[in-house]
Structures are given as C-alpha cells and as structure tokens.
N, C-alpha and C positions, 0 to 999 in steps of 0.2 A: 280232020274236019269236025268230028264230035268234040274233040278237045277244045277247038276254037269256039264252037257254039257254046259249050259250057262256060268258057271264060267270059264270053260276051254277056250271057245270062247272069253270071255272078256279078259282073261289073254293073249291069243295069239294076240288079237288086241292091247292091251296095250304095249306088247313087240315090235310089229311092229311099233306102233306110237313112242315109245321111241327110236327105232332104227332110225326112220326118223328125230327126233329132234336131236339126237346125230350127225347125218351127216350134219346138216345144221346150227348148232350154230357157228357163226363167232368168230374167236379169236380177242381179243382186239388189236388195233394198238398201239404199244409202241416203240418209237424210242430208239435204243440202241446207246449210244454215248461214246466217250472217253472224260472224263471230266478233267483229269489232267495227266501230263506226266513229270516225273522227272528223273534226272540222273546226270552223271558227264560230264562236259566239253561242255554243250550245253544249249541253251534256246529254249523252245518249244512254238510253236504257233499253236493253235487248231482252225480249221475252220469247224464248224458243218454243214455249207451249202454244201461245197464240200466234207465233211467227210475226211479231210486231216489233218495230224499232220506233221508240218514242224519243223525239228530240225536245228537251226542255230548253227553250231559247232564252237568252238574256234579254232584258228589256230593250236594249238598244239594237238588237239584231233585227234586220229587215226580213220579215217572214216571207217576203216575195223574192228574196235573193239570198238564200241560205247556202253558204259555201261548205261543201264536203270535200275533204282533202285525201282521206284514206278510208277504204272499206276492206275488211278481211272476210273472205268466204271460206266455207269448207273446201278442202283441196279438191281440185278438178271441177268445181261448180262453175257454171256459166250463167250469166244474168241476162234477162230479156231486154234490159235497158242499161245504159251507162249509170254507174252508181256514184261516180265522183264528178264534181263540177258545181254549178250554181243552180239551185232549185227553188221554185215557187211552192211553198208548202202550206198555202192557205187551205188546200185540200190534200188529203192523203194521196200518196203515190203507191201504186201496186207494181210489184216486180216478181217475176217468176224465176226461181233458181232451178237449174236442170242438170241432170246427168243421165241416170237411167229412168228416174221419175221426175215429175215436176212438183215444185213446192212454191206456193204463192205466199209472198211476204208483203206486209204493209209498212210503209214508212210515213210517220205522221209527226206533227209538231204541235206543241203546246207552248204558250207564252204567258206565264203569270205576270201580271202588271199590278204593282201596288198603287191603289187609288185612295185618296182621302179628300175630305172637305169638312172643315170645322169653322165655327164662328164663336165669337166671344159670348159668354153666357149660355152656351149650349147645354141642353139637357139630354143625357144619354148618348148612345153611339149614333153615328151617321148611317143612314140606310142607302146603300149603293146598289143599283140594279144595272148590271152591265148590258143586259139584253135590250132594255128600253132606254138605256143611257140616261138615267136619272139619278140624282143625289139629293137626299132630303135630310135636313137637320131640324131639331125642335128647340124652341126657346120658350121661356115662361110667358104666360098670357099677360098682355099689356106691354110687351116689349115693342119699342118703336121700330117697325120693320123698314122704315125709310132711312134708318141710321144703324146699319149692321156692319160690324167689323169682321171680315173674313180673316181667320188666323192661319189657315193652311188650305192649299188647293193643289191637287195633282190628279189628273185623270188619264194621262197618256204615258207612253214609255219614257223613262228617265233620260235626260240629256239630249234627246232628239225631238222633243215636242215643243211647238210654239202654240200659244193660246191667245185668243181674242174674244172679249177684252181681257186685260190682265187682271190678276187677283186684286190689285190695288184699286182698280176701277169699279169693282163690284161692291157697292155700298147699300143700294136700295133693293129690297126684296118684297115689295108690296105685292108682286105677282111673280110668276116664274121668270128666271133669268136664263138666257141662252149663252153658252160659250162654244167656240168653234176651235177644234184642234187640227193641227197639221203635223204629220211625221212621215218619214220616207215610205213606209208600207202603204200609205194612202195614195201614192203616185199622183200628187197634186190635188187630190180631192180633199174635202173637209169632213170632219166628224163632229156632229152637233150633240151637245149634252144639255140637259135641263137641270137647273139648280133650284131647289125649293127651301125656304126657311118658313116653318110653320109654328104657330102658337099651340101650346098644350096646357091643360089644367093640371097635369101630373106634376107634383112637387118632388116626389122621391119614390122609387120603386126598386124591388129586387128583381133584376132581369134574369138571373140564373142562380141556382143553389145546387151544387153537386156534392152529395154526401158520399164519402168513401167509408172505410171501416172505422178509422179513428180521427179523421180530419174531414173538414167540409170546406169547399171553395165557394165563396160568395161574390156575386157581381151586382153592382147597383148603378142607378142612374139618378142624377139630380142636377140642379143648376150649377154650372161652373162657378167656383169661388165660394160656395157655401160650406159650412162646417158639416161634414158627413161622417157616417160610421155605421157599424152593425152591432146588434146585441143578439144574444142567444140564450136559450134555457132548455133543459130537458123537459119534455112534455110531462105535465103533472106537477112540476115545481113552479113556484111563484116568482122567485127573484131572477132578474135578467143579468147576464154577465156581458161586459163590454169586450168586443173583439179588438185585440191590439194590432198594430202594424198595418193600418189601412192605407192602401196606395190610391191616390187620386190623380186622374189624368183627364183634364177637361171636364166634360159632363159625366164621366164615368168614374167608378171607384170599385175596389176589390180587396179581398182579404182571405186569409186561410185560417180557419178555426181549428185549433189543435186540442188534444186531450179529451176527445169524445170517446164514449163507450160504444163498442161494436153492437150491432143488432139492436139499436135503441132509437126511439123517436125524439127528434129535436125540433124546436120552433126557432125561427130566425126573423129578425125585423131590421129594417134600415131606417136611418134618419137623416134629415137635412135641416140644419138649424133646429127648429121646434117641430117640424113636420115629420110624421111617421108613415112608413109604408104599410100596406097590408101584411099580415103575418104569413110566412111561408113555412110549411112543415115538411120534414124529410126524415127517412129512416136510414140509419147507417148500415153499411154492409157487414158481412162476417169475414173475419180474417181466415187465412188458410196457410198452414205452415209449409215450408219447403221439404218435400219428401226426401228422406235419407240424407238430410243436409249435414249430418255428422259423419257420413260415409262409413257407417258401421256394417252395412249389409253388403255381402259379396257372395258369389257362388262360382263354381267351376263346372262348365258343361263341355264335354269333349275336349278337355285341355284348354279351353278358352275362359279367361276370367271375365265375369260380368258384374257390374256395380249394383246388384240387387240381391235380395235374399233368395235362397233356393226355394222354388215353388211360388215365389212372390210375383207381383206385377211389375214389369220393367217401367222405370221412370227415367233413369239416367242410362246413358250408353257411352261407349268409347270406341277407339280405333283398334281394339284388340282383335276383332274379327279379321280386319285387313292385315294386321301384323302377324296373324297366325299362319299366313302363307309361308312366312319365314321362321315359324316356330318361335315367335317373339311375343312379348307382352309389354305394352307401353303404359298401361294404367292398371294399378292394383292397390289393394288395401295393405297398409303397413302399420306396425306397432310403433308409431312415432306421432304422438298427439300434442296438441298445443297445451300450454300450462293451464291447469285448472279444469281440463276437459273431463267430463263424466264418462266419455267413451274410451274405447281401447284402440281404435284404429283411425288413421287418416288416409287420404288418397294421395298416392305418389304418381306423378305424370312424368314419364321419362322419354325424351326425344332420342331416336336411334336411327341408324341406317340399317334397314332390314335387307338381307341378301340371301337369295336362294337360287341355286344352280347358275351362279354368275350373274343373275339379274337382280338389281337392287333398287330400292326406293327409300328416300328419307321419310320417316314417319314421326310426326310430332306426338308427344304425350298429350292426351286430351281427354276431356270428360265433358259431356253435354247432356242436356235434357232432350230426349228424342229417341231415335231408333236407327241403328246401323242396318240398312236394307240388304245390301249384298256387295260382294266384290265384283268389280268390272275389270277383269284382267288384273293388272297391278294397281288399278284405280279403285275407288270406292264410291258408293251411292249412299247418302245419308239423308234422313228426314229429321228436321229439327222441330222441337216444340211438343207440348202436351196441353190438353184442355185446362183452362184456368181463367176465372173471371174476376178474381180479387185484384185490388190495386194497391200494392205496397209502395212506399216512398223511397225505399233503399234496400240494398243487399249488403249484409254484413257477415264477415267471417275472418278466418285466420289463414295466413300464407307464409311459406318459405320459398326461396327461389335461388337456384344456382344458374347464373346466366353464362352460357358459353359463347364462343365466337363462331359465326356462321361458316360452316364447312361444306354445305350442300345447297346449291341453287338450281332449281329446275325451271320454274317460271315465277313471275312476279306480277302483282296487281298494277294496273295502269298508274303511272306517275311515281312508282317506287323503283329506286335504282340501287339495290343492295349489291355489295361485292363480298367475296369470300374474305374472311377476317374481320368483317363488321360485327359489332355486338348483336346478339340475338335479343328478342324481346318477348316476355311473357304477356299473356292477354287474358283478362277476365271481363266478361260482359253479360248483361241481362237485357232482355227485350220483352215487351208485352205488346201484343198486336191482335189484329183481326184478319189474319191471313186467310185467303181463300185458296184451298188446295188446287182448285181448277186453274188458278192463275200461277201459283207458286210451285206446282209440280208434286206436292206431297199427298198426304192422306188426311181424312177428317181428324184422325188422332194426332198426327204429326205433319202439319201442312206445308212446311218449307223444305224443298228438296235442294240438296247441294251435291252435285255430281262432279268429282274432281277431274274427270276426263273433259268436262265442259266447264271448267271452273271460271273462265272469263264471263260466261253468261249466267252461271248459277250461284256464284259466290254470294253469301248473305249480304244484303244491302240494308244498313241501318237507316238509310234515308228513304226507304220504300214507303209508299203511301199507307200501307197496312200497319206500319210500326207506330204505335201510340206512345209508348214510353221506352226510353233507352238509357242505359248507364254503362260506363266502361272504365276499366283501370288497366293501364299499360305498365308493365314492370320493366323499366329501362335500366335498372340496377339490380344487382344481386341483393336478396334479403336474407341475411345470415342467420337470423333467429326467428322463431314464430312471432309474427306481427299481426295485430288486428287491423283490418281495413274495412272501410265503409264506402260503398259505391252508390251515390245518390242517383235516382232515376228521374230523368228529365222527360216530362210528359208534353206532347203536342196539344193535347186537349184534356180538360178535366171532366168532360161529359161523356166521351167515348168509353165504352166498356170493352176490355179485351176479351178475346176468346181463347187465347193460348199464351203460355209463358215459354221463354227460351233462355237458358243460362249455358254459357260455354266457358270452359277453362282450357288454356293451352300453354304448354311449356314453350312453344315456338309460335309466334303470332301468325306467320304465314305458312303454317303446316299444310293448309289446304292446297297450297301451291308447291308442296314438296320442297320447301325452302326453310332452312334454319340450321341450328347447331345440334350435333349429336351429343353435346356435353350439357345441354340445358335440362334441368329437372325442376318441376314445380310440385310443392306439397300444398294441399288445401284441407281445411278441417273446420267443422262446426259452423257452417254457413246457415244463415237464417234470413227471412224476409222481415223487414221493419215496416210498421204501418203508421208510425207517428214520429 
C-alpha cells in the first residue's frame, strides 16, 4: 500500500514537473522572409531589412491588376493572405509570415512614367508637376501664343494611353489648355492635365554647374535654334576659353569642361547668339587616390592573409577568412608585377574548391573594398564600401586572367542558366553611391551587406537607387599577358555627391553564388582612379 502511494505521488509530481517544462520551453527564433517574387510586367526588389517587396511596374502594366505568378518564402513559412494571383497595388498590401513568430511584410508598387511636353522655340526644360498635373514650357517674349507648334507630348503610360485633344490639335496657348487621358488603370475615368506656354524675358542662363575635381558639367537654357555655348576661365585670369563639344537639345544645351585644376575657383558663362548669361562661379573638388591600389601592402594574422599593412587601417578585404575554414588562401600578394611597375607585388586571386571534413564549398578568388564581417557556417557575411566623396571618371589598372571551365554550380542569379563546362568569367567593377546602412544592412563605414546564405536578397544591385556611378569590365576571354584596362564610370547624376566607394575584383563572376571554375585565376596590379 505504501509502495502504491509513493508511486502515485511520484506520478503526480512528474506530471506537475512536466507541465512546468511545457510552459517554459521557448520557441526557436526563425525569421520568415519573402525570398523571390515573380510575375508579369514588373521587376521585384526585396529588402529583408525593412521587410518590403517593391514592384517596379512597366508603363503598360495595369497597377489595378498586377499578375503575380510565383512567390518563394522561407521554408515552413505560412502567409496570412494568398500571395499569387491578380492584385490592385494602388495601395500597399500587408501580409504576415508566420511559423513560431509573426513577421509583417509590405508589398508595394511604383510605376515610373516618362512624361514630356515640348514646343518649337522653347527656352529651357519643361516643368512637369505630376501632383497638380501641370506641364509648363517657356518661350521668348513676343512669341505669338496663338500659333504654337507642339513638337512632342506624352503624359500617360506608353502604348495604352489615349489623349483628347490630340497633339496636332493643340496650337493656341493664349491661356491654359486642358488635355484628358484615358488608360486601363483609370477604369473608364479620365485624367485631366493642364498645359501652359508662358513668355519669359530670359534669353540665356546657366541652369546648373557641377564642378568635380578636374572636370565641370555645365547645363544651359536658351531659345531653341539659336547659336549657344559656354566659356570658362580660372578666377583671377582675364581671358575666357571656349568649351568644346556642346550638345544642344531643344531649348537646353550642355557640355563637360575638362582639364581643370583641383581645389581651384572657376567662372563660367553661357551665351545664345550675342546674349550672355550671368557669370556662375564654382570651386573644384580635391582628388583622392585609391588606397593600396598597387597591392603592395599585406600582412598575416593567425595564418590568414590580409590585403593591408601590418598595424595599418584595413581598406581592402578578401574571402580569405572564409577560405581559412579549409586552411586555404584565395587572395594573396605575389612577386609578379606589370611591366614598368615601381612596386614589387601584385594581387593574385585564385578560385578553388575548399574542402574540410568532407564538406566543401566553391570559393572565388576575390578582392574588394570593404570588410569581411564573419563566417556564417560555410557561408560568409560581407560589408562592401568605404567612406569616399570624390568623383573620379574612370578606374584604370593592369590585369592578367586565366579563365577555366565552370566545374561547380550551387546557385545562380535570376535569368542566368550556366551549366558545367561553360566558360567562367572574371569581373571587375567600381561603384560610387550614397548607401544608407539602415537600408542596405551594413555599417556607417561599410554600408552594403552581402550575406551569401541570403544571396537572392542581398546580392549587390548596380541598379539600386543609392548607386550614383557605376563601371564594369567582364573578362570573357583569358588575358595571357599583363594588359592595361580602363573602366569608365557612368554617372546617373552629375550633382549628387557619393558617400562611399566600392571596388570589387573576382576571378569568378558568380562566386557569391558559389558558382565558377576552380581553374580561374585573376591578377591585378597598379589600379588608380582617373579624374579627367
């Protein structure tokens, strides 16, 4: 009887203890994310930091009926609403992804529409206000506003918009003219725009003057069809110099002044026939060299090779920290320099298959401006970029390249369909931008995070809004001897000033996706930034 009582008491205690354990076991934390988003008539950008999917719609896409055909989520995630089908995205859609915790995501759409309105004899650029739906152009004082010839007009989405009255019927602009648009997203309603043609006393003006270190970008406005141009001189000098290669388009014109001295004051003036604009004065910027561009500085810390001097400040980084898991080195300084170099070393980037304890990963030889943050299992987390506010026009240096055939494929970027045996491709690119680390996942020092475990969402995007200037060189053939290359930088804006610079060299272009050839090797030497 005592034995039975003791067993009962023990069972009760066990059940009570089990109940206590059951109530206190924490659920694992697992982020639920949207990994891929596909459909018709848009390009999707996924931001895992803000948990936002932004669809950039083509002009002809009906924003009220956006077709989504495929969505990929984190494994085991469930969504609070269906994510495929047809959606009205005039307002953002909220969706909650759940497993152990809830994660709220936003799906939103933007639809850039090219709009223009120009007339014969126009002065300057058209002013278009999409909120008030007004478009205004200026013509010389004394122009007969009752006999205006419209040379171009587009205010709605391409190929799906009808307009009343037509462009040919718009001839008199003594007062405001109204045009009415219809396109599918309006669902039978009309959109009214106001068109203005106004007289101005201005004959010619400089609308913008953007001075870099050794070049300046000039923009002017004058009456269409007149003889226009720019002149410049250093402040303190008397003689003006003519600016060559002026491009004229309607009532605007522009040019690039080259051969300026850095950190100097210059005066600029525009002309139209015999009329002169007010003088505009600007000070040029200061150039900044590319740190360790000759790749002479290296050090070894705990058997890992780093591309900077011992005790120095890191500027460049590589994948050596990740490759060190397998006791491998993919990037190092070697005594093989380009002809005529004053240095003793170049950088050799070797793609390999790193194997440890039977577990392996393809690792591309790489070198980049930024910081290798840490290993994430067999993956890596990298922060790209360093602070930089100068605006070079090109990146120049020397390369050699041995291109192998692809023997390892893990994943690939969307739209890329490589197979084993295809030729590998080397990659060199430079980007300047004003990346916000709160948006791009990095730090104030190195603002752009690339995490290979989440490469679909974090791969570097050269088309991101923060990118101001970009230049790229793809090595689609072997380069047998040292060869000089110049990579021009294409800028979206001449007025925006970057906050950071990013340069990346890779023996295998898709190394971030663990795809490439273990036979590919890239050498780089004596790279410099060009400012004119």
